[in-house]
C-alpha positions as CSV (number, residue, x, y, z in Angstrom):
1,X,-64.3,90.5,39.6
2,X,-63.7,88.7,35.7
3,X,-67.3,89.1,35.8
4,X,-68.1,92.6,34.9
5,X,-67.2,92.3,31.6
6,X,-68.9,89.3,30.1
7,X,-69.8,90.5,26.0
8,X,-65.4,91.8,26.1
9,X,-64.1,88.1,26.0
10,X,-64.8,85.3,23.1
11,X,-67.0,82.7,23.9
12,X,-65.3,79.3,24.1
13,X,-67.8,77.4,24.6
14,X,-71.9,77.8,24.9
15,X,-74.0,75.0,26.5
16,X,-77.8,74.7,27.4
17,X,-78.7,74.3,31.1
18,X,-81.1,71.9,32.6
19,X,-83.5,74.3,31.9
20,X,-82.6,74.7,27.6
21,X,-80.9,78.7,28.5
22,X,-77.9,79.5,26.7
23,X,-75.2,80.0,28.9
24,X,-72.0,80.5,27.6
25,X,-68.2,80.0,29.7
26,X,-65.8,83.2,28.3
27,X,-61.8,82.7,27.4
28,X,-61.8,85.4,30.2
29,X,-63.8,83.3,32.9
30,X,-62.3,80.3,32.4
31,X,-59.0,81.9,33.1
32,X,-59.9,83.3,35.9
33,X,-61.2,80.0,37.1
34,X,-58.3,78.3,36.0
35,X,-56.0,80.9,38.5
36,X,-58.5,80.0,40.8
37,X,-59.3,76.6,41.6
38,X,-56.3,74.8,39.5
39,X,-57.7,71.8,39.4
40,X,-60.3,72.3,37.6
41,X,-57.6,72.8,34.8
42,X,-58.8,69.5,33.1
43,X,-62.3,69.3,33.8
44,X,-64.2,71.5,31.5
45,X,-66.2,69.0,29.8
46,X,-67.4,68.2,33.7
47,X,-68.7,72.0,33.4
48,X,-71.0,71.4,30.3
49,X,-71.9,68.3,32.1
50,X,-73.1,69.8,35.1
51,X,-74.9,72.4,33.2
52,X,-76.8,70.0,30.8
53,X,-77.7,67.7,32.9
54,X,-77.3,68.7,37.5
55,X,-78.6,66.7,40.0
56,X,-79.6,70.2,41.5
57,X,-80.2,73.3,41.2
58,X,-80.3,76.3,43.7
59,X,-80.7,80.1,43.6
60,X,-77.3,82.0,45.0
61,X,-78.0,83.1,48.9
62,X,-75.0,85.9,47.5
63,X,-77.1,87.2,44.8
64,X,-80.5,86.4,43.3
65,X,-78.9,86.6,39.5
66,X,-76.7,83.3,40.0
67,X,-78.4,79.9,40.1
68,X,-76.2,77.7,41.1
69,X,-75.7,73.3,40.0
70,X,-74.5,70.7,41.3
71,X,-73.6,67.4,39.8
72,X,-72.1,64.9,41.7
73,X,-68.6,63.2,39.7
74,X,-67.2,60.0,41.7
75,X,-65.0,60.2,39.7
76,X,-63.4,64.0,41.2
77,X,-61.1,64.0,44.3
78,X,-62.5,60.9,45.5
79,X,-66.1,61.7,45.5
80,X,-67.2,65.6,45.2
81,X,-70.0,68.5,43.9
82,X,-68.6,70.2,41.1
83,X,-70.4,73.4,41.0
84,X,-71.3,75.9,38.7
85,X,-72.5,79.6,39.2
86,X,-74.1,80.8,36.4
87,X,-75.1,85.0,36.6
88,X,-77.8,86.2,34.5
89,X,-76.3,89.4,33.3
90,X,-79.9,90.1,31.3
91,X,-83.3,89.0,29.7
92,X,-81.3,86.6,27.1
93,X,-77.7,86.4,28.1
94,X,-76.5,83.6,30.7
95,X,-72.5,83.6,31.4
96,X,-70.4,80.6,33.7
97,X,-69.1,83.0,36.8
98,X,-67.2,80.8,38.3
99,X,-66.8,76.8,38.5
100,X,-65.7,75.0,41.9
101,X,-65.3,71.4,43.6
102,X,-66.5,71.1,47.1
103,X,-68.2,68.3,49.8
104,X,-71.8,69.3,50.3
105,X,-74.0,71.7,48.7
106,X,-74.5,75.1,50.1
107,X,-78.0,77.0,51.3
108,X,-80.3,78.5,49.2
109,X,-83.7,77.5,47.3
110,X,-83.5,74.7,45.4
111,X,-84.7,74.8,42.3
112,X,-84.7,72.2,40.9
113,X,-83.6,68.5,41.8
114,X,-82.9,65.4,40.0
115,X,-85.8,62.5,41.2
């Protein structure tokens, strides 16, 4: 699990999420994301857009510390959602855990919905 020790990796990017909280993307996590999802290699800027201006934010059904940010991009693979999973590791620390492309939103409590 690349996410078990986020403090040991260099922060590549710090972003504000839709709630105004700082979220960090580390080099270690980004490298793991693009190994598992190589289609995201050139979409790092889309991660920042998804976090700062999501269409919907949900809580993961698998881990209550993980929040999923969804944003629909019509130009990604003919129209797909980019999902960015953010894990809260302490009161003040939030890190991108993973990111991936999907056809539709999965289950989970809706925390915020764009109007």
